[in-house]
Each structure stands twice: as structure tokens, then as C-alpha cells.
N, C-alpha and C positions, 0 to 999 in steps of 0.2 A: 730519082733524086732522093737524097736522105737529109735529115736534119743535121745541123752541125753537132759534132760530138765534143763535149766539154771534158778537158783534162785538168786535173787539179794537183796540188802539191804532193800528195802521197801516191799519185798515179804514175804508172810507167806504161810504155807501149808494149803490146804483146811481143814475145820473142819472134813470132812469125812475121811481124811487121818489118819491112825492109828498112824503115826509118828508125828502128829501136836504138841503134847505136850510131846515129847521125845527129849532128847539131841542127836544130830547126829554129829558124828565125821568124818573127812576126812579119807578115808581108807588108804591113803598114809602117811600123816604127823601127823595124829591124832589130828589136831586142830579142835575145835568146829566150825561147820558151821551152825548149827541150835540149838537154845536153847529150853528148855522145856516149855517156855512160848509162844511158836509158833512165835518166832522171828528169823530172819536170822541174824547170827553173822558174816558171811563171804560169799562172793559170791561163789556159788558152782554149780556143775552139778550133777544131779541125773542120775546115769548110771546103767547099768546092773551089774557093779562091786560094786556099792554102791555110797555113796557121795564122790565126789572128789572136793576139793577147787579149785578155779580158778588158783592159783599158780601151784598146782600139775598137773592140767589138761593141763596147758600150757607146763610144763616141759615134760609131757608124749607126747604131740603133737609134740613138737620140736624134741624130740629124735626119734620119728617115721619118721618125715619129713626129718630129716637129713640123715636117712638111705635109705629111699625109693624114695625121690624126690630131686629136685635140688633147692628148695627154702625153706625158713623158715619164722617165724614171723618177723625176723629182716628185711627181704626184704619188708615188708609192712610198715615199719616206714618211716615217712617223714624226709627228709634231712633238717637240719637247714641251712638257708641261712646265709652266713657270714655277721656279722654286720659291717657296714662301718662308 
């Protein structure tokens, strides 16, 4: 088993990957994450379940964290200082 691989906007799949020139959709929201011209359309994770866009990945993570742990992504956000 391997960790999910993150693909971002300036990333493309290796030429040797059979999906390099295929359109790939998020398995959750069905938004296109990779276009058939080997261009990343949306930041996404390559997982054992398939492609998951960063929004859906975050939603999945937050739902698991809220059930099993005592912190979430919200706890990692910086607090804004009050402007004076």
C-alpha cells in the first residue's frame, strides 16, 4: 500500500502512465482533475479509490478526523490579529 500521490496545477502525468492522455474525474464530485492533453485541471490525489480532488479529499479527511480525533483542519488555521 502506498500513500496518496498529490498532483498540482503545473504537474502532468509521466508519459509512461496509461492515463497521461485520458480525462480523469474525481470519484466523489465528478469534476475533471486531469485533461486528455496531459494537463492537471484541479489539484488532486491519486488514491487506491481513484482520483479525488483536493476539495473532496479535504471533506473526507475532516469527516474522519471529527469522528476519530479531537482536532481538524480548522485547528491548523492562523488566527487573524485584530486590526487597530
